[in-house]
All heavy atoms as a GROMACS GRO file, in nm:
protein
  587
    1ASN      N    1  -0.488  -1.057   0.301
    1ASN     CA    2  -0.465  -1.062   0.160
    1ASN      C    3  -0.511  -1.200   0.112
    1ASN      O    4  -0.458  -1.298   0.160
    1ASN     CB    5  -0.318  -1.040   0.135
    1ASN     CG    6  -0.288  -0.997  -0.006
    1ASN    OD1    7  -0.376  -0.971  -0.084
    1ASN    ND2    8  -0.161  -0.992  -0.038
    2PRO      N    9  -0.600  -1.219   0.027
    2PRO     CA   10  -0.673  -1.117  -0.050
    2PRO      C   11  -0.775  -1.041   0.034
    2PRO      O   12  -0.812  -1.085   0.143
    2PRO     CB   13  -0.742  -1.197  -0.160
    2PRO     CG   14  -0.758  -1.332  -0.103
    2PRO     CD   15  -0.641  -1.353  -0.010
    3PHE      N   16  -0.822  -0.928  -0.018
    3PHE     CA   17  -0.923  -0.851   0.052
    3PHE      C   18  -1.031  -0.806  -0.044
    3PHE      O   19  -1.014  -0.810  -0.164
    3PHE     CB   20  -0.860  -0.732   0.126
    3PHE     CG   21  -0.811  -0.619   0.040
    3PHE    CD1   22  -0.891  -0.507   0.022
    3PHE    CD2   23  -0.687  -0.621  -0.020
    3PHE    CE1   24  -0.847  -0.400  -0.055
    3PHE    CE2   25  -0.642  -0.516  -0.096
    3PHE     CZ   26  -0.723  -0.405  -0.114
    4LYS      N   27  -1.146  -0.767   0.014
    4LYS     CA   28  -1.260  -0.725  -0.068
    4LYS      C   29  -1.284  -0.574  -0.062
    4LYS      O   30  -1.289  -0.509  -0.163
    4LYS     CB   31  -1.386  -0.799  -0.025
    4LYS     CG   32  -1.381  -0.947  -0.057
    4LYS     CD   33  -1.512  -1.013  -0.024
    4LYS     CE   34  -1.505  -1.162  -0.043
    4LYS     NZ   35  -1.499  -1.205  -0.179
    5GLU      N   36  -1.300  -0.519   0.057
    5GLU     CA   37  -1.334  -0.376   0.072
    5GLU      C   38  -1.218  -0.291   0.120
    5GLU      O   39  -1.201  -0.178   0.078
    5GLU     CB   40  -1.452  -0.361   0.166
    5GLU     CG   41  -1.580  -0.427   0.116
    5GLU     CD   42  -1.624  -0.376  -0.020
    5GLU    OE1   43  -1.613  -0.254  -0.045
    5GLU    OE2   44  -1.667  -0.458  -0.102
    6GLU      N   45  -1.139  -0.344   0.215
    6GLU     CA   46  -1.026  -0.268   0.268
    6GLU      C   47  -0.926  -0.363   0.332
    6GLU      O   48  -0.960  -0.477   0.367
    6GLU     CB   49  -1.071  -0.163   0.370
    6GLU     CG   50  -1.128  -0.219   0.496
    6GLU     CD   51  -1.174  -0.112   0.594
    6GLU    OE1   52  -1.214  -0.002   0.550
    6GLU    OE2   53  -1.170  -0.140   0.714
    7THR      N   54  -0.804  -0.316   0.346
    7THR     CA   55  -0.700  -0.391   0.415
    7THR      C   56  -0.617  -0.292   0.496
    7THR      O   57  -0.604  -0.175   0.459
    7THR     CB   58  -0.611  -0.472   0.318
    7THR    OG1   59  -0.528  -0.559   0.394
    7THR    CG2   60  -0.528  -0.383   0.230
    8THR      N   61  -0.563  -0.339   0.608
    8THR     CA   62  -0.480  -0.255   0.693
    8THR      C   63  -0.334  -0.293   0.674
    8THR      O   64  -0.298  -0.411   0.682
    8THR     CB   65  -0.520  -0.270   0.840
    8THR    OG1   66  -0.657  -0.233   0.855
    8THR    CG2   67  -0.434  -0.182   0.930
    9ILE      N   68  -0.252  -0.193   0.651
    9ILE     CA   69  -0.107  -0.213   0.638
    9ILE      C   70  -0.044  -0.163   0.768
    9ILE      O   71  -0.054  -0.044   0.800
    9ILE     CB   72  -0.053  -0.136   0.517
    9ILE    CG1   73  -0.123  -0.185   0.390
    9ILE    CG2   74   0.098  -0.150   0.508
    9ILE    CD1   75  -0.108  -0.095   0.272
   10ASP      N   76   0.016  -0.254   0.843
   10ASP     CA   77   0.079  -0.221   0.971
   10ASP      C   78   0.228  -0.204   0.947
   10ASP      O   79   0.293  -0.292   0.890
   10ASP     CB   80   0.052  -0.334   1.071
   10ASP     CG   81   0.090  -0.297   1.212
   10ASP    OD1   82   0.196  -0.233   1.230
   10ASP    OD2   83   0.015  -0.331   1.304
   11PHE      N   84   0.285  -0.094   0.991
   11PHE     CA   85   0.425  -0.064   0.967
   11PHE      C   86   0.518  -0.120   1.075
   11PHE      O   87   0.637  -0.095   1.073
   11PHE     CB   88   0.445   0.087   0.952
   11PHE     CG   89   0.362   0.145   0.841
   11PHE    CD1   90   0.269   0.245   0.867
   11PHE    CD2   91   0.373   0.098   0.712
   11PHE    CE1   92   0.191   0.298   0.766
   11PHE    CE2   93   0.294   0.149   0.610
   11PHE     CZ   94   0.203   0.249   0.637
   12GLY      N   95   0.463  -0.194   1.171
   12GLY     CA   96   0.544  -0.257   1.275
   12GLY      C   97   0.593  -0.160   1.380
   12GLY      O   98   0.688  -0.189   1.451
   13GLY      N   99   0.531  -0.046   1.391
   13GLY     CA  100   0.570   0.055   1.487
   13GLY      C  101   0.549   0.193   1.428
   13GLY      O  102   0.508   0.208   1.313
   14PHE      N  103   0.580   0.293   1.506
   14PHE     CA  104   0.562   0.432   1.465
   14PHE      C  105   0.660   0.468   1.353
   14PHE      O  106   0.779   0.436   1.361
   14PHE     CB  107   0.584   0.522   1.586
   14PHE     CG  108   0.569   0.667   1.557
   14PHE    CD1  109   0.443   0.724   1.548
   14PHE    CD2  110   0.679   0.748   1.538
   14PHE    CE1  111   0.428   0.860   1.520
   14PHE    CE2  112   0.666   0.883   1.511
   14PHE     CZ  113   0.540   0.937   1.502
   15ALA      N  114   0.611   0.534   1.250
   15ALA     CA  115   0.696   0.579   1.140
   15ALA      C  116   0.673   0.729   1.118
   15ALA      O  117   0.560   0.773   1.110
   15ALA     CB  118   0.662   0.502   1.013
   16LYS      N  119   0.781   0.804   1.108
   16LYS     CA  120   0.768   0.948   1.088
   16LYS      C  121   0.721   0.980   0.947
   16LYS      O  122   0.639   1.068   0.927
   16LYS     CB  123   0.903   1.018   1.114
   16LYS     CG  124   0.940   1.022   1.260
   16LYS     CD  125   1.063   1.106   1.283
   16LYS     CE  126   1.039   1.249   1.255
   16LYS     NZ  127   1.009   1.339   1.361
   17LYS      N  128   0.774   0.910   0.846
   17LYS     CA  129   0.738   0.938   0.707
   17LYS      C  130   0.728   0.807   0.630
   17LYS      O  131   0.821   0.727   0.631
   17LYS     CB  132   0.839   1.030   0.642
   17LYS     CG  133   0.804   1.064   0.498
   17LYS     CD  134   0.866   1.193   0.455
   17LYS     CE  135   0.832   1.230   0.313
   17LYS     NZ  136   0.694   1.258   0.288
   18VAL      N  137   0.615   0.790   0.562
   18VAL     CA  138   0.592   0.670   0.482
   18VAL      C  139   0.544   0.712   0.344
   18VAL      O  140   0.456   0.797   0.332
   18VAL     CB  141   0.485   0.578   0.546
   18VAL    CG1  142   0.458   0.457   0.459
   18VAL    CG2  143   0.527   0.536   0.686
   19ASN      N  144   0.603   0.654   0.241
   19ASN     CA  145   0.557   0.674   0.104
   19ASN      C  146   0.505   0.540   0.052
   19ASN      O  147   0.576   0.439   0.060
   19ASN     CB  148   0.670   0.723   0.014
   19ASN     CG  149   0.713   0.863   0.049
   19ASN    OD1  150   0.630   0.952   0.065
   19ASN    ND2  151   0.842   0.884   0.062
   20LEU      N  152   0.382   0.541   0.004
   20LEU     CA  153   0.319   0.420  -0.052
   20LEU      C  154   0.286   0.447  -0.197
   20LEU      O  155   0.234   0.553  -0.231
   20LEU     CB  156   0.188   0.388   0.021
   20LEU     CG  157   0.193   0.354   0.168
   20LEU    CD1  158   0.052   0.338   0.221
   20LEU    CD2  159   0.270   0.227   0.190
   21LYS      N  160   0.313   0.349  -0.280
   21LYS     CA  161   0.273   0.356  -0.421
   21LYS      C  162   0.206   0.224  -0.455
   21LYS      O  163   0.262   0.117  -0.428
   21LYS     CB  164   0.393   0.378  -0.513
   21LYS     CG  165   0.457   0.514  -0.494
   21LYS     CD  166   0.573   0.532  -0.589
   21LYS     CE  167   0.639   0.667  -0.568
   21LYS     NZ  168   0.756   0.685  -0.655
   22LEU      N  169   0.088   0.232  -0.515
   22LEU     CA  170   0.014   0.114  -0.556
   22LEU      C  171   0.016   0.104  -0.708
   22LEU      O  172  -0.020   0.200  -0.777
   22LEU     CB  173  -0.131   0.123  -0.506
   22LEU     CG  174  -0.218   0.002  -0.534
   22LEU    CD1  175  -0.171  -0.118  -0.453
   22LEU    CD2  176  -0.364   0.032  -0.503
   23PHE      N  177   0.062  -0.011  -0.758
   23PHE     CA  178   0.074  -0.034  -0.902
   23PHE      C  179  -0.017  -0.150  -0.943
   23PHE      O  180  -0.035  -0.245  -0.866
   23PHE     CB  181   0.218  -0.072  -0.939
   23PHE     CG  182   0.319   0.035  -0.909
   23PHE    CD1  183   0.384   0.039  -0.787
   23PHE    CD2  184   0.348   0.132  -1.004
   23PHE    CE1  185   0.478   0.137  -0.759
   23PHE    CE2  186   0.441   0.231  -0.977
   23PHE     CZ  187   0.506   0.234  -0.854
   24ASP      N  188  -0.070  -0.143  -1.065
   24ASP     CA  189  -0.145  -0.258  -1.116
   24ASP      C  190  -0.046  -0.362  -1.167
   24ASP      O  191   0.077  -0.341  -1.165
   24ASP     CB  192  -0.249  -0.217  -1.221
   24ASP     CG  193  -0.189  -0.166  -1.351
   24ASP    OD1  194  -0.068  -0.182  -1.376
   24ASP    OD2  195  -0.266  -0.108  -1.430
   25VAL      N  196  -0.096  -0.474  -1.214
   25VAL     CA  197  -0.011  -0.585  -1.256
   25VAL      C  198   0.076  -0.549  -1.377
   25VAL      O  199   0.181  -0.611  -1.399
   25VAL     CB  200  -0.096  -0.711  -1.281
   25VAL    CG1  201  -0.176  -0.700  -1.408
   25VAL    CG2  202  -0.010  -0.836  -1.280
   26LEU      N  203   0.037  -0.448  -1.452
   26LEU     CA  204   0.116  -0.404  -1.567
   26LEU      C  205   0.220  -0.298  -1.531
   26LEU      O  206   0.293  -0.250  -1.617
   26LEU     CB  207   0.023  -0.350  -1.676
   26LEU     CG  208  -0.078  -0.450  -1.731
   26LEU    CD1  209  -0.172  -0.383  -1.830
   26LEU    CD2  210  -0.007  -0.569  -1.794
   27GLY      N  211   0.225  -0.258  -1.403
   27GLY     CA  212   0.323  -0.161  -1.358
   27GLY      C  213   0.276  -0.017  -1.362
   27GLY      O  214   0.354   0.075  -1.337
   28LYS      N  215   0.148   0.006  -1.393
   28LYS     CA  216   0.094   0.142  -1.397
   28LYS      C  217   0.064   0.190  -1.255
   28LYS      O  218   0.002   0.119  -1.176
   28LYS     CB  219  -0.034   0.144  -1.480
   28LYS     CG  220  -0.099   0.280  -1.487
   28LYS     CD  221  -0.229   0.274  -1.566
   28LYS     CE  222  -0.300   0.407  -1.555
   28LYS     NZ  223  -0.436   0.399  -1.606
   29LEU      N  224   0.109   0.311  -1.222
   29LEU     CA  225   0.081   0.369  -1.091
   29LEU      C  226  -0.068   0.397  -1.078
   29LEU      O  227  -0.126   0.467  -1.160
   29LEU     CB  228   0.160   0.499  -1.072
   29LEU     CG  229   0.144   0.571  -0.940
   29LEU    CD1  230   0.196   0.486  -0.825
   29LEU    CD2  231   0.216   0.705  -0.942
   30VAL      N  232  -0.130   0.340  -0.976
   30VAL     CA  233  -0.274   0.354  -0.953
   30VAL      C  234  -0.302   0.460  -0.847
   30VAL      O  235  -0.390   0.545  -0.864
   30VAL     CB  236  -0.335   0.219  -0.910
   30VAL    CG1  237  -0.483   0.232  -0.877
   30VAL    CG2  238  -0.315   0.114  -1.018
   31GLU      N  239  -0.229   0.455  -0.736
   31GLU     CA  240  -0.245   0.552  -0.626
   31GLU      C  241  -0.111   0.574  -0.560
   31GLU      O  242  -0.024   0.487  -0.563
   31GLU     CB  243  -0.345   0.500  -0.522
   31GLU     CG  244  -0.486   0.489  -0.572
   31GLU     CD  245  -0.583   0.432  -0.469
   31GLU    OE1  246  -0.539   0.372  -0.369
   31GLU    OE2  247  -0.702   0.446  -0.491
   32GLU      N  248  -0.100   0.691  -0.496
   32GLU     CA  249   0.022   0.725  -0.425
   32GLU      C  250  -0.015   0.800  -0.298
   32GLU      O  251  -0.105   0.884  -0.299
   32GLU     CB  252   0.110   0.813  -0.515
   32GLU     CG  253   0.245   0.843  -0.460
   32GLU     CD  254   0.335   0.912  -0.562
   32GLU    OE1  255   0.285   0.956  -0.668
   32GLU    OE2  256   0.455   0.921  -0.536
   33TYR      N  257   0.053   0.768  -0.188
   33TYR     CA  258   0.022   0.829  -0.059
   33TYR      C  259   0.151   0.871   0.010
   33TYR      O  260   0.250   0.796   0.007
   33TYR     CB  261  -0.050   0.732   0.035
   33TYR     CG  262  -0.177   0.674  -0.022
   33TYR    CD1  263  -0.177   0.554  -0.092
   33TYR    CD2  264  -0.298   0.740  -0.004
   33TYR    CE1  265  -0.294   0.502  -0.143
   33TYR    CE2  266  -0.416   0.688  -0.055
   33TYR     CZ  267  -0.412   0.569  -0.125
   33TYR     OH  268  -0.528   0.517  -0.175
   34SER      N  269   0.151   0.987   0.072
   34SER     CA  270   0.259   1.032   0.160
   34SER      C  271   0.198   1.049   0.298
   34SER      O  272   0.105   1.128   0.316
   34SER     CB  273   0.317   1.165   0.112
   34SER     OG  274   0.385   1.147  -0.010
   35LEU      N  275   0.251   0.974   0.394
   35LEU     CA  276   0.194   0.973   0.529
   35LEU      C  277   0.299   1.019   0.628
   35LEU      O  278   0.418   0.994   0.612
   35LEU     CB  279   0.149   0.831   0.565
   35LEU     CG  280   0.063   0.758   0.461
   35LEU    CD1  281   0.049   0.612   0.498
   35LEU    CD2  282  -0.072   0.824   0.451
   36ASN      N  283   0.253   1.084   0.733
   36ASN     CA  284   0.343   1.131   0.839
   36ASN      C  285   0.290   1.085   0.975
   36ASN      O  286   0.170   1.089   1.000
   36ASN     CB  287   0.352   1.284   0.838
   36ASN     CG  288   0.415   1.336   0.712
   36ASN    OD1  289   0.527   1.297   0.678
   36ASN    ND2  290   0.344   1.420   0.640
   37ASP      N  291   0.384   1.042   1.061
   37ASP     CA  292   0.354   1.006   1.199
   37ASP      C  293   0.242   0.903   1.208
   37ASP      O  294   0.136   0.930   1.265
   37ASP     CB  295   0.319   1.131   1.279
   37ASP     CG  296   0.431   1.235   1.274
   37ASP    OD1  297   0.548   1.195   1.275
   37ASP    OD2  298   0.400   1.355   1.267
   38VAL      N  299   0.265   0.784   1.153
   38VAL     CA  300   0.164   0.678   1.149
   38VAL      C  301   0.222   0.545   1.196
   38VAL      O  302   0.343   0.524   1.194
   38VAL     CB  303   0.106   0.659   1.007
   38VAL    CG1  304   0.028   0.781   0.963
   38VAL    CG2  305   0.215   0.626   0.908
   39GLU      N  306   0.132   0.454   1.238
   39GLU     CA  307   0.169   0.317   1.272
   39GLU      C  308   0.108   0.219   1.173
   39GLU      O  309   0.158   0.109   1.155
   39GLU     CB  310   0.121   0.281   1.413
   39GLU     CG  311   0.194   0.356   1.521
   39GLU     CD  312   0.150   0.312   1.659
   39GLU    OE1  313   0.131   0.191   1.681
   39GLU    OE2  314   0.135   0.400   1.745
   40ARG      N  315  -0.004   0.260   1.110
   40ARG     CA  316  -0.074   0.174   1.014
   40ARG      C  317  -0.152   0.260   0.917
   40ARG      O  318  -0.173   0.379   0.940
   40ARG     CB  319  -0.163   0.073   1.085
   40ARG     CG  320  -0.276   0.132   1.164
   40ARG     CD  321  -0.349   0.030   1.249
   40ARG     NE  322  -0.266  -0.040   1.345
   40ARG     CZ  323  -0.235   0.006   1.466
   40ARG    NH1  324  -0.281   0.123   1.505
   40ARG    NH2  325  -0.158  -0.062   1.546
   41PHE      N  326  -0.198   0.197   0.809
   41PHE     CA  327  -0.272   0.266   0.706
   41PHE      C  328  -0.381   0.173   0.654
   41PHE      O  329  -0.354   0.055   0.630
   41PHE     CB  330  -0.178   0.307   0.591
   41PHE     CG  331  -0.246   0.367   0.473
   41PHE    CD1  332  -0.299   0.494   0.479
   41PHE    CD2  333  -0.256   0.297   0.354
   41PHE    CE1  334  -0.361   0.552   0.369
   41PHE    CE2  335  -0.317   0.352   0.243
   41PHE     CZ  336  -0.370   0.480   0.251
   42VAL      N  337  -0.502   0.224   0.637
   42VAL     CA  338  -0.612   0.146   0.582
   42VAL      C  339  -0.626   0.181   0.434
   42VAL      O  340  -0.651   0.296   0.399
   42VAL     CB  341  -0.744   0.173   0.657
   42VAL    CG1  342  -0.858   0.097   0.592
   42VAL    CG2  343  -0.730   0.135   0.804
   43LEU      N  344  -0.608   0.081   0.350
   43LEU     CA  345  -0.622   0.096   0.206
   43LEU      C  346  -0.761   0.050   0.167
   43LEU      O  347  -0.796  -0.066   0.190
   43LEU     CB  348  -0.516   0.014   0.132
   43LEU     CG  349  -0.523   0.018  -0.021
   43LEU    CD1  350  -0.492   0.158  -0.072
   43LEU    CD2  351  -0.428  -0.084  -0.080
   44ASN      N  352  -0.839   0.139   0.112
   44ASN     CA  353  -0.974   0.107   0.068
   44ASN      C  354  -0.974   0.066  -0.078
   44ASN      O  355  -0.900   0.119  -0.159
   44ASN     CB  356  -1.067   0.228   0.086
   44ASN     CG  357  -1.090   0.258   0.232
   44ASN    OD1  358  -1.139   0.175   0.306
   44ASN    ND2  359  -1.052   0.378   0.273
   45ARG      N  360  -1.064  -0.027  -0.110
   45ARG     CA  361  -1.076  -0.075  -0.247
   45ARG      C  362  -1.118   0.038  -0.342
   45ARG      O  363  -1.064   0.052  -0.450
   45ARG     CB  364  -1.178  -0.188  -0.253
   45ARG     CG  365  -1.201  -0.235  -0.394
   45ARG     CD  366  -1.317  -0.329  -0.403
   45ARG     NE  367  -1.326  -0.377  -0.539
   45ARG     CZ  368  -1.326  -0.503  -0.573
   45ARG    NH1  369  -1.320  -0.594  -0.479
   45ARG    NH2  370  -1.334  -0.538  -0.698
   46GLY      N  371  -1.215   0.117  -0.302
   46GLY     CA  372  -1.263   0.226  -0.386
   46GLY      C  373  -1.311   0.174  -0.520
   46GLY      O  374  -1.389   0.080  -0.527
   47GLU      N  375  -1.260   0.231  -0.628
   47GLU     CA  376  -1.300   0.194  -0.764
   47GLU      C  377  -1.208   0.090  -0.828
   47GLU      O  378  -1.219   0.061  -0.946
   47GLU     CB  379  -1.304   0.319  -0.852
   47GLU     CG  380  -1.400   0.426  -0.803
   47GLU     CD  381  -1.545   0.380  -0.812
   47GLU    OE1  382  -1.583   0.320  -0.914
   47GLU    OE2  383  -1.620   0.404  -0.716
   48LYS      N  384  -1.115   0.036  -0.751
   48LYS     CA  385  -1.020  -0.060  -0.806
   48LYS      C  386  -1.091  -0.191  -0.845
   48LYS      O  387  -1.173  -0.241  -0.771
   48LYS     CB  388  -0.909  -0.089  -0.706
   48LYS     CG  389  -0.819   0.029  -0.679
   48LYS     CD  390  -0.716  -0.009  -0.576
   48LYS     CE  391  -0.704   0.081  -0.458
   48LYS     NZ  392  -0.806   0.166  -0.415
   49ILE      N  393  -1.055  -0.244  -0.962
   49ILE     CA  394  -1.117  -0.369  -1.008
   49ILE      C  395  -1.046  -0.488  -0.943
   49ILE      O  396  -0.935  -0.476  -0.890
   49ILE     CB  397  -1.112  -0.381  -1.162
   49ILE    CG1  398  -0.967  -0.382  -1.211
   49ILE    CG2  399  -1.190  -0.268  -1.228
   49ILE    CD1  400  -0.952  -0.416  -1.358
   50ASP      N  401  -1.110  -0.604  -0.946
   50ASP     CA  402  -1.049  -0.727  -0.896
   50ASP      C  403  -0.918  -0.752  -0.968
   50ASP      O  404  -0.907  -0.726  -1.088
   50ASP     CB  405  -1.140  -0.848  -0.921
   50ASP     CG  406  -1.267  -0.846  -0.837
   50ASP    OD1  407  -1.283  -0.755  -0.754
   50ASP    OD2  408  -1.349  -0.937  -0.854
   51GLY      N  409  -0.821  -0.805  -0.895
   51GLY     CA  410  -0.696  -0.840  -0.959
   51GLY      C  411  -0.577  -0.831  -0.867
   51GLY      O  412  -0.590  -0.812  -0.746
   52VAL      N  413  -0.460  -0.842  -0.926
   52VAL     CA  414  -0.333  -0.838  -0.853
   52VAL      C  415  -0.275  -0.697  -0.862
   52VAL      O  416  -0.274  -0.636  -0.969
   52VAL     CB  417  -0.233  -0.940  -0.911
   52VAL    CG1  418  -0.098  -0.929  -0.843
   52VAL    CG2  419  -0.289  -1.082  -0.898
   53TYR      N  420  -0.228  -0.647  -0.749
   53TYR     CA  421  -0.163  -0.517  -0.739
   53TYR      C  422  -0.033  -0.534  -0.661
   53TYR      O  423  -0.015  -0.632  -0.590
   53TYR     CB  424  -0.253  -0.416  -0.666
   53TYR     CG  425  -0.379  -0.384  -0.740
   53TYR    CD1  426  -0.491  -0.466  -0.732
   53TYR    CD2  427  -0.387  -0.270  -0.819
   53TYR    CE1  428  -0.607  -0.437  -0.801
   53TYR    CE2  429  -0.503  -0.239  -0.888
   53TYR     CZ  430  -0.612  -0.323  -0.878
   53TYR     OH  431  -0.727  -0.293  -0.948
   54PHE      N  432   0.054  -0.438  -0.676
   54PHE     CA  433   0.178  -0.437  -0.599
   54PHE      C  434   0.188  -0.306  -0.525
   54PHE      O  435   0.160  -0.199  -0.581
   54PHE     CB  436   0.298  -0.456  -0.691
   54PHE     CG  437   0.299  -0.591  -0.756
   54PHE    CD1  438   0.242  -0.609  -0.881
   54PHE    CD2  439   0.354  -0.700  -0.691
   54PHE    CE1  440   0.240  -0.733  -0.940
   54PHE    CE2  441   0.352  -0.825  -0.750
   54PHE     CZ  442   0.294  -0.842  -0.875
   55ILE      N  443   0.223  -0.314  -0.395
   55ILE     CA  444   0.237  -0.194  -0.316
   55ILE      C  445   0.384  -0.178  -0.277
   55ILE      O  446   0.448  -0.271  -0.230
   55ILE     CB  447   0.144  -0.195  -0.193
   55ILE    CG1  448   0.145  -0.059  -0.126
   55ILE    CG2  449   0.180  -0.305  -0.095
   55ILE    CD1  450   0.027  -0.032  -0.038
   56GLU      N  451   0.436  -0.061  -0.307
   56GLU     CA  452   0.574  -0.025  -0.278
   56GLU      C  453   0.572   0.063  -0.153
   56GLU      O  454   0.502   0.164  -0.151
   56GLU     CB  455   0.630   0.050  -0.398
   56GLU     CG  456   0.775   0.085  -0.390
   56GLU     CD  457   0.818   0.157  -0.516
   56GLU    OE1  458   0.840   0.090  -0.618
   56GLU    OE2  459   0.826   0.281  -0.511
   57ILE      N  460   0.647   0.023  -0.050
   57ILE     CA  461   0.646   0.095   0.078
   57ILE      C  462   0.787   0.140   0.113
   57ILE      O  463   0.880   0.059   0.116
   57ILE     CB  464   0.591   0.005   0.191
   57ILE    CG1  465   0.450  -0.044   0.155
   57ILE    CG2  466   0.591   0.080   0.324
   57ILE    CD1  467   0.395  -0.147   0.252
   58GLU      N  468   0.800   0.269   0.138
   58GLU     CA  469   0.926   0.326   0.186
   58GLU      C  470   0.898   0.389   0.322
   58GLU      O  471   0.817   0.481   0.332
   58GLU     CB  472   0.980   0.430   0.089
   58GLU     CG  473   1.111   0.491   0.135
   58GLU     CD  474   1.160   0.600   0.042
   58GLU    OE1  475   1.079   0.657  -0.035
   58GLU    OE2  476   1.280   0.630   0.046
   59ILE      N  477   0.965   0.339   0.425
   59ILE     CA  478   0.944   0.389   0.562
   59ILE      C  479   1.070   0.460   0.608
   59ILE      O  480   1.179   0.401   0.612
   59ILE     CB  481   0.911   0.273   0.659
   59ILE    CG1  482   0.785   0.200   0.612
   59ILE    CG2  483   0.895   0.325   0.801
   59ILE    CD1  484   0.753   0.075   0.691
   60ASP      N  485   1.054   0.587   0.646
   60ASP     CA  486   1.164   0.667   0.700
   60ASP      C  487   1.292   0.653   0.618
   60ASP      O  488   1.400   0.635   0.671
   60ASP     CB  489   1.190   0.630   0.846
   60ASP     CG  490   1.073   0.666   0.936
   60ASP    OD1  491   1.001   0.762   0.904
   60ASP    OD2  492   1.053   0.597   1.038
   61ARG      N  493   1.279   0.655   0.487
   61ARG     CA  494   1.391   0.651   0.392
   61ARG      C  495   1.470   0.521   0.395
   61ARG      O  496   1.584   0.516   0.348
   61ARG     CB  497   1.482   0.771   0.413
   61ARG     CG  498   1.410   0.901   0.386
   61ARG     CD  499   1.502   1.017   0.392
   61ARG     NE  500   1.421   1.137   0.376
   61ARG     CZ  501   1.467   1.256   0.386
   61ARG    NH1  502   1.593   1.277   0.412
   61ARG    NH2  503   1.389   1.360   0.370
   62ALA      N  504   1.412   0.417   0.453
   62ALA     CA  505   1.476   0.284   0.449
   62ALA      C  506   1.459   0.229   0.308
   62ALA      O  507   1.381   0.282   0.228
   62ALA     CB  508   1.409   0.193   0.552
   63PRO      N  509   1.529   0.121   0.275
   63PRO     CA  510   1.510   0.061   0.142
   63PRO      C  511   1.362   0.028   0.116
   63PRO      O  512   1.288  -0.008   0.208
   63PRO     CB  513   1.595  -0.065   0.148
   63PRO     CG  514   1.700  -0.034   0.250
   63PRO     CD  515   1.631   0.052   0.352
   64VAL      N  516   1.323   0.040  -0.007
   64VAL     CA  517   1.184   0.017  -0.048
   64VAL      C  518   1.151  -0.132  -0.041
   64VAL      O  519   1.232  -0.216  -0.082
   64VAL     CB  520   1.162   0.071  -0.190
   64VAL    CG1  521   1.026   0.032  -0.244
   64VAL    CG2  522   1.181   0.222  -0.193
   65SER      N  523   1.032  -0.163   0.010
   65SER     CA  524   0.980  -0.300   0.011
   65SER      C  525   0.860  -0.306  -0.082
   65SER      O  526   0.782  -0.210  -0.090
   65SER     CB  527   0.936  -0.340   0.152
   65SER     OG  528   1.045  -0.337   0.241
   66VAL      N  529   0.844  -0.418  -0.151
   66VAL     CA  530   0.732  -0.436  -0.243
   66VAL      C  531   0.654  -0.561  -0.202
   66VAL      O  532   0.714  -0.667  -0.176
   66VAL     CB  533   0.781  -0.450  -0.388
   66VAL    CG1  534   0.663  -0.473  -0.482
   66VAL    CG2  535   0.860  -0.327  -0.431
   67PHE      N  536   0.520  -0.549  -0.194
   67PHE     CA  537   0.434  -0.658  -0.156
   67PHE      C  538   0.322  -0.674  -0.257
   67PHE      O  539   0.277  -0.577  -0.316
   67PHE     CB  540   0.372  -0.632  -0.017
   67PHE     CG  541   0.474  -0.613   0.091
   67PHE    CD1  542   0.518  -0.486   0.125
   67PHE    CD2  543   0.528  -0.722   0.156
   67PHE    CE1  544   0.614  -0.468   0.224
   67PHE    CE2  545   0.623  -0.705   0.255
   67PHE     CZ  546   0.667  -0.578   0.289
   68LYS      N  547   0.277  -0.797  -0.274
   68LYS     CA  548   0.166  -0.824  -0.364
   68LYS      C  549   0.034  -0.816  -0.287
   68LYS      O  550   0.024  -0.865  -0.175
   68LYS     CB  551   0.181  -0.965  -0.424
   68LYS     CG  552   0.072  -1.002  -0.522
   68LYS     CD  553   0.103  -1.129  -0.595
   68LYS     CE  554   0.060  -1.248  -0.515
   68LYS     NZ  555   0.068  -1.375  -0.590
   69LEU      N  556  -0.066  -0.752  -0.346
   69LEU     CA  557  -0.200  -0.744  -0.291
   69LEU      C  558  -0.297  -0.803  -0.392
   69LEU      O  559  -0.281  -0.782  -0.512
   69LEU     CB  560  -0.242  -0.599  -0.265
   69LEU     CG  561  -0.170  -0.521  -0.158
   69LEU    CD1  562  -0.218  -0.377  -0.158
   69LEU    CD2  563  -0.193  -0.583  -0.023
   70VAL      N  564  -0.397  -0.874  -0.342
   70VAL     CA  565  -0.499  -0.931  -0.430
   70VAL      C  566  -0.634  -0.879  -0.387
   70VAL      O  567  -0.670  -0.889  -0.269
   70VAL     CB  568  -0.499  -1.085  -0.424
   70VAL    CG1  569  -0.608  -1.142  -0.514
   70VAL    CG2  570  -0.363  -1.140  -0.466
   71ILE      N  571  -0.708  -0.820  -0.480
   71ILE     CA  572  -0.843  -0.772  -0.454
   71ILE      C  573  -0.940  -0.867  -0.520
   71ILE      O  574  -0.926  -0.898  -0.638
   71ILE     CB  575  -0.864  -0.629  -0.507
   71ILE    CG1  576  -0.768  -0.532  -0.438
   71ILE    CG2  577  -1.009  -0.585  -0.485
   71ILE    CD1  578  -0.776  -0.390  -0.488
   72GLU      N  579  -1.035  -0.915  -0.441
   72GLU     CA  580  -1.138  -1.006  -0.495
   72GLU      C  581  -1.270  -0.936  -0.505
   72GLU      O  582  -1.306  -0.856  -0.427
   72GLU     CB  583  -1.154  -1.126  -0.402
   72GLU     CG  584  -1.033  -1.214  -0.400
   72GLU     CD  585  -1.053  -1.338  -0.316
   72GLU    OE1  586  -1.134  -1.338  -0.221
   72GLU    OE2  587  -0.986  -1.437  -0.345
   0.00000   0.00000   0.00000
């Protein structure tokens, strides 16, 4: 972080169910992912413009964590 084309999100071990939500700096939902049986996830830049984003991660129904991502 920051990243240009892609970044890998490591969940620190095997997770049965992961929900990811990516928000722009204004709080608008940009992308949402539901993943099953994963250890990591590769987030591609795609059509996203440069800037600050926030990713909300819920792993196996644990409390939600929020992280800042910067795309250059």
